[in-house]
PDB file of N, CA, C and O in Angstrom:
ATOM      1  N   MET A   1      -8.088  -4.028  -2.685  1.00  0.00           N
ATOM      2  CA  MET A   1      -8.321  -2.757  -2.045  1.00  0.00           C
ATOM      3  C   MET A   1      -7.167  -2.494  -1.094  1.00  0.00           C
ATOM      4  O   MET A   1      -6.713  -3.400  -0.395  1.00  0.00           O
ATOM      5  N   LEU A   2      -6.693  -1.255  -1.068  1.00  0.00           N
ATOM      6  CA  LEU A   2      -5.721  -0.826  -0.067  1.00  0.00           C
ATOM      7  C   LEU A   2      -6.480  -0.203   1.089  1.00  0.00           C
ATOM      8  O   LEU A   2      -7.504   0.448   0.879  1.00  0.00           O
ATOM      9  N   TRP A   3      -5.992  -0.392   2.304  1.00  0.00           N
ATOM     10  CA  TRP A   3      -6.599   0.240   3.469  1.00  0.00           C
ATOM     11  C   TRP A   3      -5.490   0.707   4.392  1.00  0.00           C
ATOM     12  O   TRP A   3      -4.374   0.190   4.337  1.00  0.00           O
ATOM     13  N   SER A   4      -5.786   1.676   5.234  1.00  0.00           N
ATOM     14  CA  SER A   4      -4.822   2.188   6.211  1.00  0.00           C
ATOM     15  C   SER A   4      -5.440   2.142   7.597  1.00  0.00           C
ATOM     16  O   SER A   4      -6.623   2.431   7.773  1.00  0.00           O
ATOM     17  N   SER A   5      -4.621   1.774   8.584  1.00  0.00           N
ATOM     18  CA  SER A   5      -5.068   1.712   9.970  1.00  0.00           C
ATOM     19  C   SER A   5      -3.835   1.703  10.866  1.00  0.00           C
ATOM     20  O   SER A   5      -2.708   1.720  10.370  1.00  0.00           O
ATOM     21  N   VAL A   6      -4.038   1.677  12.157  1.00  0.00           N
ATOM     22  CA  VAL A   6      -2.927   1.630  13.102  1.00  0.00           C
ATOM     23  C   VAL A   6      -2.467   0.191  13.245  1.00  0.00           C
ATOM     24  O   VAL A   6      -3.276  -0.713  13.453  1.00  0.00           O
ATOM     25  N   GLY A   7      -1.151  -0.016  13.130  1.00  0.00           N
ATOM     26  CA  GLY A   7      -0.556  -1.336  13.278  1.00  0.00           C
ATOM     27  C   GLY A   7       0.424  -1.347  14.436  1.00  0.00           C
ATOM     28  O   GLY A   7       0.488  -0.393  15.211  1.00  0.00           O
ATOM     29  N   GLU A   8       1.185  -2.419  14.555  1.00  0.00           N
ATOM     30  CA  GLU A   8       2.143  -2.578  15.650  1.00  0.00           C
ATOM     31  C   GLU A   8       3.280  -1.563  15.592  1.00  0.00           C
ATOM     32  O   GLU A   8       3.835  -1.209  16.633  1.00  0.00           O
ATOM     33  N   GLN A   9       3.645  -1.081  14.387  1.00  0.00           N
ATOM     34  CA  GLN A   9       4.758  -0.145  14.230  1.00  0.00           C
ATOM     35  C   GLN A   9       4.279   1.217  13.753  1.00  0.00           C
ATOM     36  O   GLN A   9       5.004   1.918  13.047  1.00  0.00           O
ATOM     37  N   GLY A  10       3.051   1.601  14.136  1.00  0.00           N
ATOM     38  CA  GLY A  10       2.495   2.878  13.704  1.00  0.00           C
ATOM     39  C   GLY A  10       1.469   2.659  12.616  1.00  0.00           C
ATOM     40  O   GLY A  10       0.892   1.579  12.488  1.00  0.00           O
ATOM     41  N   TYR A  11       1.255   3.689  11.842  1.00  0.00           N
ATOM     42  CA  TYR A  11       0.264   3.623  10.772  1.00  0.00           C
ATOM     43  C   TYR A  11       0.688   2.567   9.763  1.00  0.00           C
ATOM     44  O   TYR A  11       1.861   2.489   9.400  1.00  0.00           O
ATOM     45  N   ALA A  12      -0.260   1.756   9.309  1.00  0.00           N
ATOM     46  CA  ALA A  12       0.056   0.638   8.418  1.00  0.00           C
ATOM     47  C   ALA A  12      -0.925   0.617   7.252  1.00  0.00           C
ATOM     48  O   ALA A  12      -1.975   1.258   7.290  1.00  0.00           O
ATOM     49  N   MET A  13      -0.561  -0.130   6.218  1.00  0.00           N
ATOM     50  CA  MET A  13      -1.427  -0.267   5.055  1.00  0.00           C
ATOM     51  C   MET A  13      -1.439  -1.731   4.633  1.00  0.00           C
ATOM     52  O   MET A  13      -0.401  -2.389   4.569  1.00  0.00           O
ATOM     53  N   GLY A  14      -2.648  -2.222   4.346  1.00  0.00           N
ATOM     54  CA  GLY A  14      -2.787  -3.613   3.947  1.00  0.00           C
ATOM     55  C   GLY A  14      -3.560  -3.754   2.654  1.00  0.00           C
ATOM     56  O   GLY A  14      -3.997  -2.767   2.062  1.00  0.00           O
ATOM     57  N   VAL A  15      -3.723  -4.991   2.225  1.00  0.00           N
ATOM     58  CA  VAL A  15      -4.427  -5.325   0.996  1.00  0.00           C
ATOM     59  C   VAL A  15      -5.553  -6.299   1.339  1.00  0.00           C
ATOM     60  O   VAL A  15      -5.361  -7.249   2.098  1.00  0.00           O
ATOM     61  N   ALA A  16      -6.721  -6.047   0.769  1.00  0.00           N
ATOM     62  CA  ALA A  16      -7.849  -6.960   0.903  1.00  0.00           C
ATOM     63  C   ALA A  16      -8.379  -7.277  -0.488  1.00  0.00           C
ATOM     64  O   ALA A  16      -8.233  -6.478  -1.413  1.00  0.00           O
ATOM     65  N   HIS A  17      -8.993  -8.441  -0.630  1.00  0.00           N
ATOM     66  CA  HIS A  17      -9.502  -8.902  -1.917  1.00  0.00           C
ATOM     67  C   HIS A  17     -10.992  -9.187  -1.802  1.00  0.00           C
ATOM     68  O   HIS A  17     -11.440  -9.787  -0.825  1.00  0.00           O
ATOM     69  N   SER A  18     -11.746  -8.765  -2.782  1.00  0.00           N
ATOM     70  CA  SER A  18     -13.166  -9.083  -2.855  1.00  0.00           C
ATOM     71  C   SER A  18     -13.323 -10.400  -3.606  1.00  0.00           C
ATOM     72  O   SER A  18     -12.988 -10.486  -4.787  1.00  0.00           O
ATOM     73  N   SER A  19     -13.823 -11.411  -2.935  1.00  0.00           N
ATOM     74  CA  SER A  19     -13.960 -12.715  -3.602  1.00  0.00           C
ATOM     75  C   SER A  19     -15.040 -12.700  -4.682  1.00  0.00           C
ATOM     76  O   SER A  19     -15.039 -13.553  -5.569  1.00  0.00           O
ATOM     77  N   SER A  20     -15.962 -11.736  -4.614  1.00  0.00           N
ATOM     78  CA  SER A  20     -17.003 -11.627  -5.638  1.00  0.00           C
ATOM     79  C   SER A  20     -16.590 -10.694  -6.775  1.00  0.00           C
ATOM     80  O   SER A  20     -17.235 -10.669  -7.824  1.00  0.00           O
ATOM     81  N   GLY A  21     -15.511  -9.923  -6.568  1.00  0.00           N
ATOM     82  CA  GLY A  21     -15.124  -8.920  -7.549  1.00  0.00           C
ATOM     83  C   GLY A  21     -15.950  -7.646  -7.445  1.00  0.00           C
ATOM     84  O   GLY A  21     -15.793  -6.731  -8.254  1.00  0.00           O
ATOM     85  N   GLN A  22     -16.819  -7.586  -6.463  1.00  0.00           N
ATOM     86  CA  GLN A  22     -17.687  -6.422  -6.251  1.00  0.00           C
ATOM     87  C   GLN A  22     -17.237  -5.661  -5.012  1.00  0.00           C
ATOM     88  O   GLN A  22     -16.646  -6.247  -4.105  1.00  0.00           O
ATOM     89  N   VAL A  23     -17.512  -4.365  -4.968  1.00  0.00           N
ATOM     90  CA  VAL A  23     -17.135  -3.549  -3.824  1.00  0.00           C
ATOM     91  C   VAL A  23     -17.876  -3.981  -2.551  1.00  0.00           C
ATOM     92  O   VAL A  23     -17.420  -3.699  -1.443  1.00  0.00           O
ATOM     93  N   THR A  24     -19.001  -4.654  -2.706  1.00  0.00           N
ATOM     94  CA  THR A  24     -19.766  -5.113  -1.555  1.00  0.00           C
ATOM     95  C   THR A  24     -19.186  -6.386  -0.930  1.00  0.00           C
ATOM     96  O   THR A  24     -19.673  -6.844   0.104  1.00  0.00           O
ATOM     97  N   GLY A  25     -18.141  -6.962  -1.554  1.00  0.00           N
ATOM     98  CA  GLY A  25     -17.465  -8.120  -0.983  1.00  0.00           C
ATOM     99  C   GLY A  25     -18.161  -9.421  -1.271  1.00  0.00           C
ATOM    100  O   GLY A  25     -18.936  -9.523  -2.221  1.00  0.00           O
ATOM    101  N   PRO A  26     -17.891 -10.410  -0.458  1.00  0.00           N
ATOM    102  CA  PRO A  26     -17.153 -10.409   0.809  1.00  0.00           C
ATOM    103  C   PRO A  26     -15.648 -10.217   0.594  1.00  0.00           C
ATOM    104  O   PRO A  26     -15.099 -10.548  -0.457  1.00  0.00           O
ATOM    105  N   TRP A  27     -15.001  -9.666   1.634  1.00  0.00           N
ATOM    106  CA  TRP A  27     -13.592  -9.310   1.567  1.00  0.00           C
ATOM    107  C   TRP A  27     -12.743 -10.277   2.375  1.00  0.00           C
ATOM    108  O   TRP A  27     -13.154 -10.757   3.431  1.00  0.00           O
ATOM    109  N   THR A  28     -11.544 -10.557   1.857  1.00  0.00           N
ATOM    110  CA  THR A  28     -10.554 -11.372   2.546  1.00  0.00           C
ATOM    111  C   THR A  28      -9.302 -10.522   2.733  1.00  0.00           C
ATOM    112  O   THR A  28      -8.776  -9.953   1.777  1.00  0.00           O
ATOM    113  N   GLN A  29      -8.837 -10.443   3.967  1.00  0.00           N
ATOM    114  CA  GLN A  29      -7.670  -9.635   4.318  1.00  0.00           C
ATOM    115  C   GLN A  29      -6.390 -10.454   4.174  1.00  0.00           C
ATOM    116  O   GLN A  29      -6.335 -11.593   4.637  1.00  0.00           O
ATOM    117  N   GLU A  30      -5.351  -9.888   3.533  1.00  0.00           N
ATOM    118  CA  GLU A  30      -4.043 -10.553   3.511  1.00  0.00           C
ATOM    119  C   GLU A  30      -3.447 -10.505   4.912  1.00  0.00           C
ATOM    120  O   GLU A  30      -3.613  -9.521   5.633  1.00  0.00           O
ATOM    121  N   GLU A  31      -2.746 -11.584   5.296  1.00  0.00           N
ATOM    122  CA  GLU A  31      -2.184 -11.670   6.646  1.00  0.00           C
ATOM    123  C   GLU A  31      -1.118 -10.624   6.922  1.00  0.00           C
ATOM    124  O   GLU A  31      -1.102 -10.019   7.994  1.00  0.00           O
ATOM    125  N   GLN A  32      -0.231 -10.407   5.965  1.00  0.00           N
ATOM    126  CA  GLN A  32       0.881  -9.470   6.135  1.00  0.00           C
ATOM    127  C   GLN A  32       0.513  -8.101   5.574  1.00  0.00           C
ATOM    128  O   GLN A  32      -0.084  -7.998   4.502  1.00  0.00           O
ATOM    129  N   ALA A  33       0.875  -7.056   6.309  1.00  0.00           N
ATOM    130  CA  ALA A  33       0.652  -5.693   5.828  1.00  0.00           C
ATOM    131  C   ALA A  33       1.536  -5.426   4.615  1.00  0.00           C
ATOM    132  O   ALA A  33       2.660  -5.924   4.544  1.00  0.00           O
ATOM    133  N   LEU A  34       1.042  -4.655   3.676  1.00  0.00           N
ATOM    134  CA  LEU A  34       1.853  -4.225   2.542  1.00  0.00           C
ATOM    135  C   LEU A  34       2.910  -3.236   3.038  1.00  0.00           C
ATOM    136  O   LEU A  34       4.060  -3.272   2.602  1.00  0.00           O
ATOM    137  N   TRP A  35       2.508  -2.359   3.950  1.00  0.00           N
ATOM    138  CA  TRP A  35       3.415  -1.391   4.574  1.00  0.00           C
ATOM    139  C   TRP A  35       3.097  -1.378   6.055  1.00  0.00           C
ATOM    140  O   TRP A  35       1.937  -1.193   6.425  1.00  0.00           O
ATOM    141  N   SER A  36       4.087  -1.567   6.918  1.00  0.00           N
ATOM    142  CA  SER A  36       3.811  -1.663   8.351  1.00  0.00           C
ATOM    143  C   SER A  36       4.592  -0.672   9.195  1.00  0.00           C
ATOM    144  O   SER A  36       4.526  -0.731  10.423  1.00  0.00           O
ATOM    145  N   THR A  37       5.329   0.237   8.571  1.00  0.00           N
ATOM    146  CA  THR A  37       6.254   1.087   9.311  1.00  0.00           C
ATOM    147  C   THR A  37       5.855   2.556   9.274  1.00  0.00           C
ATOM    148  O   THR A  37       6.535   3.374   8.655  1.00  0.00           O
ATOM    149  N   ASP A  38       4.754   2.887   9.937  1.00  0.00           N
ATOM    150  CA  ASP A  38       4.328   4.261  10.164  1.00  0.00           C
ATOM    151  C   ASP A  38       4.156   5.076   8.884  1.00  0.00           C
ATOM    152  O   ASP A  38       4.825   6.091   8.692  1.00  0.00           O
ATOM    153  N   GLY A  39       3.274   4.636   8.032  1.00  0.00           N
ATOM    154  CA  GLY A  39       2.922   5.378   6.830  1.00  0.00           C
ATOM    155  C   GLY A  39       1.646   4.818   6.246  1.00  0.00           C
ATOM    156  O   GLY A  39       1.288   3.674   6.526  1.00  0.00           O
ATOM    157  N   GLY A  40       0.959   5.595   5.445  1.00  0.00           N
ATOM    158  CA  GLY A  40      -0.282   5.079   4.901  1.00  0.00           C
ATOM    159  C   GLY A  40      -0.918   5.974   3.869  1.00  0.00           C
ATOM    160  O   GLY A  40      -0.254   6.798   3.241  1.00  0.00           O
ATOM    161  N   HIS A  41      -2.231   5.801   3.700  1.00  0.00           N
ATOM    162  CA  HIS A  41      -3.033   6.503   2.697  1.00  0.00           C
ATOM    163  C   HIS A  41      -2.404   6.378   1.316  1.00  0.00           C
ATOM    164  O   HIS A  41      -2.179   7.371   0.625  1.00  0.00           O
ATOM    165  N   GLY A  42      -2.127   5.149   0.935  1.00  0.00           N
ATOM    166  CA  GLY A  42      -1.430   4.883  -0.318  1.00  0.00           C
ATOM    167  C   GLY A  42      -2.336   4.850  -1.530  1.00  0.00           C
ATOM    168  O   GLY A  42      -3.551   4.678  -1.427  1.00  0.00           O
ATOM    169  N   MET A  43      -1.713   5.021  -2.670  1.00  0.00           N
ATOM    170  CA  MET A  43      -2.370   4.903  -3.977  1.00  0.00           C
ATOM    171  C   MET A  43      -1.418   4.165  -4.904  1.00  0.00           C
ATOM    172  O   MET A  43      -0.201   4.337  -4.829  1.00  0.00           O
ATOM    173  N   ILE A  44      -1.982   3.344  -5.778  1.00  0.00           N
ATOM    174  CA  ILE A  44      -1.186   2.663  -6.791  1.00  0.00           C
ATOM    175  C   ILE A  44      -1.262   3.484  -8.071  1.00  0.00           C
ATOM    176  O   ILE A  44      -2.342   3.878  -8.511  1.00  0.00           O
ATOM    177  N   VAL A  45      -0.107   3.731  -8.653  1.00  0.00           N
ATOM    178  CA  VAL A  45      -0.032   4.503  -9.897  1.00  0.00           C
ATOM    179  C   VAL A  45       0.782   3.723 -10.921  1.00  0.00           C
ATOM    180  O   VAL A  45       1.622   2.900 -10.559  1.00  0.00           O
ATOM    181  N   ARG A  46       0.531   3.983 -12.185  1.00  0.00           N
ATOM    182  CA  ARG A  46       1.343   3.414 -13.251  1.00  0.00           C
ATOM    183  C   ARG A  46       2.284   4.512 -13.735  1.00  0.00           C
ATOM    184  O   ARG A  46       1.842   5.578 -14.164  1.00  0.00           O
ATOM    185  N   LEU A  47       3.582   4.242 -13.664  1.00  0.00           N
ATOM    186  CA  LEU A  47       4.578   5.209 -14.092  1.00  0.00           C
ATOM    187  C   LEU A  47       4.622   5.286 -15.621  1.00  0.00           C
ATOM    188  O   LEU A  47       4.090   4.414 -16.309  1.00  0.00           O
ATOM    189  N   ARG A  48       5.250   6.320 -16.134  1.00  0.00           N
ATOM    190  CA  ARG A  48       5.323   6.506 -17.596  1.00  0.00           C
ATOM    191  C   ARG A  48       5.965   5.336 -18.312  1.00  0.00           C
ATOM    192  O   ARG A  48       5.657   5.068 -19.473  1.00  0.00           O
ATOM    193  N   ASP A  49       6.863   4.634 -17.618  1.00  0.00           N
ATOM    194  CA  ASP A  49       7.535   3.492 -18.250  1.00  0.00           C
ATOM    195  C   ASP A  49       6.729   2.195 -18.110  1.00  0.00           C
ATOM    196  O   ASP A  49       7.195   1.130 -18.515  1.00  0.00           O
ATOM    197  N   GLY A  50       5.514   2.284 -17.535  1.00  0.00           N
ATOM    198  CA  GLY A  50       4.641   1.125 -17.434  1.00  0.00           C
ATOM    199  C   GLY A  50       4.699   0.374 -16.121  1.00  0.00           C
ATOM    200  O   GLY A  50       3.839  -0.464 -15.851  1.00  0.00           O
ATOM    201  N   ARG A  51       5.703   0.661 -15.295  1.00  0.00           N
ATOM    202  CA  ARG A  51       5.797  -0.033 -14.011  1.00  0.00           C
ATOM    203  C   ARG A  51       4.741   0.481 -13.043  1.00  0.00           C
ATOM    204  O   ARG A  51       4.298   1.626 -13.133  1.00  0.00           O
ATOM    205  N   LEU A  52       4.343  -0.396 -12.105  1.00  0.00           N
ATOM    206  CA  LEU A  52       3.418   0.014 -11.044  1.00  0.00           C
ATOM    207  C   LEU A  52       4.213   0.489  -9.844  1.00  0.00           C
ATOM    208  O   LEU A  52       5.284  -0.036  -9.541  1.00  0.00           O
ATOM    209  N   ALA A  53       3.668   1.499  -9.161  1.00  0.00           N
ATOM    210  CA  ALA A  53       4.318   2.020  -7.968  1.00  0.00           C
ATOM    211  C   ALA A  53       3.261   2.347  -6.923  1.00  0.00           C
ATOM    212  O   ALA A  53       2.097   2.590  -7.240  1.00  0.00           O
ATOM    213  N   LEU A  54       3.693   2.346  -5.685  1.00  0.00           N
ATOM    214  CA  LEU A  54       2.854   2.711  -4.555  1.00  0.00           C
ATOM    215  C   LEU A  54       3.344   4.038  -4.015  1.00  0.00           C
ATOM    216  O   LEU A  54       4.526   4.181  -3.703  1.00  0.00           O
ATOM    217  N   THR A  55       2.457   5.007  -3.900  1.00  0.00           N
ATOM    218  CA  THR A  55       2.781   6.264  -3.241  1.00  0.00           C
ATOM    219  C   THR A  55       2.083   6.267  -1.892  1.00  0.00           C
ATOM    220  O   THR A  55       0.943   5.815  -1.782  1.00  0.00           O
ATOM    221  N   LEU A  56       2.754   6.772  -0.866  1.00  0.00           N
ATOM    222  CA  LEU A  56       2.162   6.885   0.464  1.00  0.00           C
ATOM    223  C   LEU A  56       2.884   7.969   1.237  1.00  0.00           C
ATOM    224  O   LEU A  56       3.945   8.441   0.827  1.00  0.00           O
ATOM    225  N   HIS A  57       2.298   8.360   2.365  1.00  0.00           N
ATOM    226  CA  HIS A  57       2.990   9.332   3.213  1.00  0.00           C
ATOM    227  C   HIS A  57       3.646   8.589   4.359  1.00  0.00           C
ATOM    228  O   HIS A  57       3.131   7.591   4.863  1.00  0.00           O
ATOM    229  N   GLN A  58       4.813   9.114   4.758  1.00  0.00           N
ATOM    230  CA  GLN A  58       5.565   8.490   5.825  1.00  0.00           C
ATOM    231  C   GLN A  58       6.566   9.495   6.366  1.00  0.00           C
ATOM    232  O   GLN A  58       7.272  10.092   5.554  1.00  0.00           O
ATOM    233  N   PRO A  59       6.690   9.737   7.659  1.00  0.00           N
ATOM    234  CA  PRO A  59       5.966   9.094   8.745  1.00  0.00           C
ATOM    235  C   PRO A  59       4.575   9.709   8.919  1.00  0.00           C
ATOM    236  O   PRO A  59       4.160  10.559   8.131  1.00  0.00           O
ATOM    237  N   ASN A  60       3.878   9.279   9.936  1.00  0.00           N
ATOM    238  CA  ASN A  60       2.536   9.777  10.223  1.00  0.00           C
ATOM    239  C   ASN A  60       2.596  10.778  11.369  1.00  0.00           C
ATOM    240  O   ASN A  60       1.791  10.717  12.298  1.00  0.00           O
ATOM    241  N   THR A  61       3.549  11.695  11.301  1.00  0.00           N
ATOM    242  CA  THR A  61       3.761  12.686  12.354  1.00  0.00           C
ATOM    243  C   THR A  61       3.765  14.079  11.735  1.00  0.00           C
ATOM    244  O   THR A  61       4.635  14.394  10.923  1.00  0.00           O
ATOM    245  N   THR A  62       2.806  14.909  12.109  1.00  0.00           N
ATOM    246  CA  THR A  62       2.746  16.276  11.603  1.00  0.00           C
ATOM    247  C   THR A  62       3.830  17.096  12.270  1.00  0.00           C
ATOM    248  O   THR A  62       3.961  16.999  13.490  1.00  0.00           O
ATOM    249  N   PRO A  63       4.607  17.886  11.578  1.00  0.00           N
ATOM    250  CA  PRO A  63       4.571  18.250  10.168  1.00  0.00           C
ATOM    251  C   PRO A  63       5.591  17.481   9.328  1.00  0.00           C
ATOM    252  O   PRO A  63       6.057  17.989   8.308  1.00  0.00           O
ATOM    253  N   ASP A  64       5.941  16.261   9.745  1.00  0.00           N
ATOM    254  CA  ASP A  64       7.028  15.509   9.105  1.00  0.00           C
ATOM    255  C   ASP A  64       6.599  14.615   7.946  1.00  0.00           C
ATOM    256  O   ASP A  64       7.446  13.983   7.315  1.00  0.00           O
ATOM    257  N   GLU A  65       5.287  14.547   7.651  1.00  0.00           N
ATOM    258  CA  GLU A  65       4.826  13.659   6.585  1.00  0.00           C
ATOM    259  C   GLU A  65       5.456  14.038   5.252  1.00  0.00           C
ATOM    260  O   GLU A  65       5.558  15.216   4.910  1.00  0.00           O
ATOM    261  N   ARG A  66       5.874  13.032   4.511  1.00  0.00           N
ATOM    262  CA  ARG A  66       6.437  13.230   3.174  1.00  0.00           C
ATOM    263  C   ARG A  66       5.946  12.112   2.274  1.00  0.00           C
ATOM    264  O   ARG A  66       5.702  10.997   2.735  1.00  0.00           O
ATOM    265  N   ALA A  67       5.804  12.404   1.007  1.00  0.00           N
ATOM    266  CA  ALA A  67       5.432  11.380   0.036  1.00  0.00           C
ATOM    267  C   ALA A  67       6.654  10.527  -0.282  1.00  0.00           C
ATOM    268  O   ALA A  67       7.752  11.046  -0.485  1.00  0.00           O
ATOM    269  N   ILE A  68       6.452   9.228  -0.322  1.00  0.00           N
ATOM    270  CA  ILE A  68       7.489   8.316  -0.778  1.00  0.00           C
ATOM    271  C   ILE A  68       6.871   7.435  -1.861  1.00  0.00           C
ATOM    272  O   ILE A  68       5.652   7.274  -1.931  1.00  0.00           O
ATOM    273  N   ILE A  69       7.730   6.873  -2.698  1.00  0.00           N
ATOM    274  CA  ILE A  69       7.276   6.022  -3.797  1.00  0.00           C
ATOM    275  C   ILE A  69       8.084   4.727  -3.772  1.00  0.00           C
ATOM    276  O   ILE A  69       9.313   4.749  -3.700  1.00  0.00           O
ATOM    277  N   HIS A  70       7.374   3.595  -3.834  1.00  0.00           N
ATOM    278  CA  HIS A  70       8.005   2.275  -3.933  1.00  0.00           C
ATOM    279  C   HIS A  70       7.481   1.599  -5.188  1.00  0.00           C
ATOM    280  O   HIS A  70       6.285   1.649  -5.476  1.00  0.00           O
ATOM    281  N   LEU A  71       8.372   0.972  -5.927  1.00  0.00           N
ATOM    282  CA  LEU A  71       7.910   0.139  -7.030  1.00  0.00           C
ATOM    283  C   LEU A  71       7.170  -1.062  -6.469  1.00  0.00           C
ATOM    284  O   LEU A  71       7.433  -1.494  -5.347  1.00  0.00           O
ATOM    285  N   LEU A  72       6.248  -1.598  -7.251  1.00  0.00           N
ATOM    286  CA  LEU A  72       5.492  -2.778  -6.863  1.00  0.00           C
ATOM    287  C   LEU A  72       5.813  -3.930  -7.796  1.00  0.00           C
ATOM    288  O   LEU A  72       6.135  -3.724  -8.966  1.00  0.00           O
ATOM    289  N   VAL A  73       5.724  -5.126  -7.277  1.00  0.00           N
ATOM    290  CA  VAL A  73       5.828  -6.342  -8.060  1.00  0.00           C
ATOM    291  C   VAL A  73       4.442  -6.965  -8.078  1.00  0.00           C
ATOM    292  O   VAL A  73       3.836  -7.178  -7.027  1.00  0.00           O
ATOM    293  N   GLU A  74       3.939  -7.257  -9.281  1.00  0.00           N
ATOM    294  CA  GLU A  74       2.633  -7.904  -9.409  1.00  0.00           C
ATOM    295  C   GLU A  74       2.820  -9.414  -9.389  1.00  0.00           C
ATOM    296  O   GLU A  74       3.637  -9.962 -10.129  1.00  0.00           O
ATOM    297  N   HIS A  75       2.054 -10.076  -8.535  1.00  0.00           N
ATOM    298  CA  HIS A  75       1.996 -11.528  -8.503  1.00  0.00           C
ATOM    299  C   HIS A  75       0.610 -11.922  -9.004  1.00  0.00           C
ATOM    300  O   HIS A  75      -0.220 -11.052  -9.269  1.00  0.00           O
ATOM    301  N   GLU A  76       0.355 -13.204  -9.135  1.00  0.00           N
ATOM    302  CA  GLU A  76      -0.912 -13.654  -9.697  1.00  0.00           C
ATOM    303  C   GLU A  76      -2.117 -13.079  -8.957  1.00  0.00           C
ATOM    304  O   GLU A  76      -3.087 -12.662  -9.589  1.00  0.00           O
ATOM    305  N   SER A  77      -2.066 -13.054  -7.625  1.00  0.00           N
ATOM    306  CA  SER A  77      -3.243 -12.613  -6.878  1.00  0.00           C
ATOM    307  C   SER A  77      -2.962 -11.492  -5.889  1.00  0.00           C
ATOM    308  O   SER A  77      -3.830 -11.160  -5.082  1.00  0.00           O
ATOM    309  N   THR A  78      -1.767 -10.897  -5.931  1.00  0.00           N
ATOM    310  CA  THR A  78      -1.455  -9.831  -4.986  1.00  0.00           C
ATOM    311  C   THR A  78      -0.326  -8.957  -5.528  1.00  0.00           C
ATOM    312  O   THR A  78       0.121  -9.117  -6.664  1.00  0.00           O
ATOM    313  N   ILE A  79       0.113  -8.046  -4.698  1.00  0.00           N
ATOM    314  CA  ILE A  79       1.230  -7.161  -5.010  1.00  0.00           C
ATOM    315  C   ILE A  79       2.222  -7.202  -3.860  1.00  0.00           C
ATOM    316  O   ILE A  79       1.864  -7.574  -2.743  1.00  0.00           O
ATOM    317  N   ALA A  80       3.463  -6.823  -4.125  1.00  0.00           N
ATOM    318  CA  ALA A  80       4.491  -6.750  -3.094  1.00  0.00           C
ATOM    319  C   ALA A  80       5.373  -5.550  -3.370  1.00  0.00           C
ATOM    320  O   ALA A  80       5.497  -5.107  -4.512  1.00  0.00           O
ATOM    321  N   LEU A  81       5.985  -5.026  -2.319  1.00  0.00           N
ATOM    322  CA  LEU A  81       6.881  -3.889  -2.479  1.00  0.00           C
ATOM    323  C   LEU A  81       8.188  -4.323  -3.129  1.00  0.00           C
ATOM    324  O   LEU A  81       8.705  -5.408  -2.867  1.00  0.00           O
ATOM    325  N   ALA A  82       8.703  -3.453  -3.977  1.00  0.00           N
ATOM    326  CA  ALA A  82      10.045  -3.616  -4.544  1.00  0.00           C
ATOM    327  C   ALA A  82      10.887  -2.472  -4.003  1.00  0.00           C
ATOM    328  O   ALA A  82      10.671  -2.038  -2.872  1.00  0.00           O
ATOM    329  N   GLU A  83      11.831  -1.976  -4.774  1.00  0.00           N
ATOM    330  CA  GLU A  83      12.716  -0.937  -4.262  1.00  0.00           C
ATOM    331  C   GLU A  83      12.026   0.430  -4.188  1.00  0.00           C
ATOM    332  O   GLU A  83      11.076   0.724  -4.913  1.00  0.00           O
ATOM    333  N   ARG A  84      12.551   1.236  -3.284  1.00  0.00           N
ATOM    334  CA  ARG A  84      12.063   2.616  -3.119  1.00  0.00           C
ATOM    335  C   ARG A  84      12.668   3.462  -4.219  1.00  0.00           C
ATOM    336  O   ARG A  84      13.856   3.338  -4.516  1.00  0.00           O
ATOM    337  N   VAL A  85      11.850   4.336  -4.838  1.00  0.00           N
ATOM    338  CA  VAL A  85      12.351   5.165  -5.932  1.00  0.00           C
ATOM    339  C   VAL A  85      12.410   6.643  -5.602  1.00  0.00           C
ATOM    340  O   VAL A  85      12.975   7.417  -6.375  1.00  0.00           O
ATOM    341  N   SER A  86      11.841   7.062  -4.476  1.00  0.00           N
ATOM    342  CA  SER A  86      11.965   8.471  -4.094  1.00  0.00           C
ATOM    343  C   SER A  86      11.670   8.630  -2.620  1.00  0.00           C
ATOM    344  O   SER A  86      11.190   7.715  -1.951  1.00  0.00           O
ATOM    345  N   GLY A  87      11.976   9.836  -2.129  1.00  0.00           N
ATOM    346  CA  GLY A  87      11.642  10.191  -0.757  1.00  0.00           C
ATOM    347  C   GLY A  87      12.723   9.915   0.212  1.00  0.00           C
ATOM    348  O   GLY A  87      12.563  10.172   1.405  1.00  0.00           O
TER     349      GLY A  87
END
């Protein structure tokens, strides 16, 4: 699950895992934020070429919010940011 909240560097986004595989949890939070630099409300999308990407808004300042896209790297039990592809 992706979540957004306030972090040390502004709006942040993290990843949590349901150990039961159910939405009711229990949930385990990853220690490091997926995104920690003033942006959030992300969604994971699959691009036409099959790669996974994360879309989010950044910064979290009205009227400056803009959509950005980062490729994702899939690991066995988590995801990580790769290069930025737009924004």
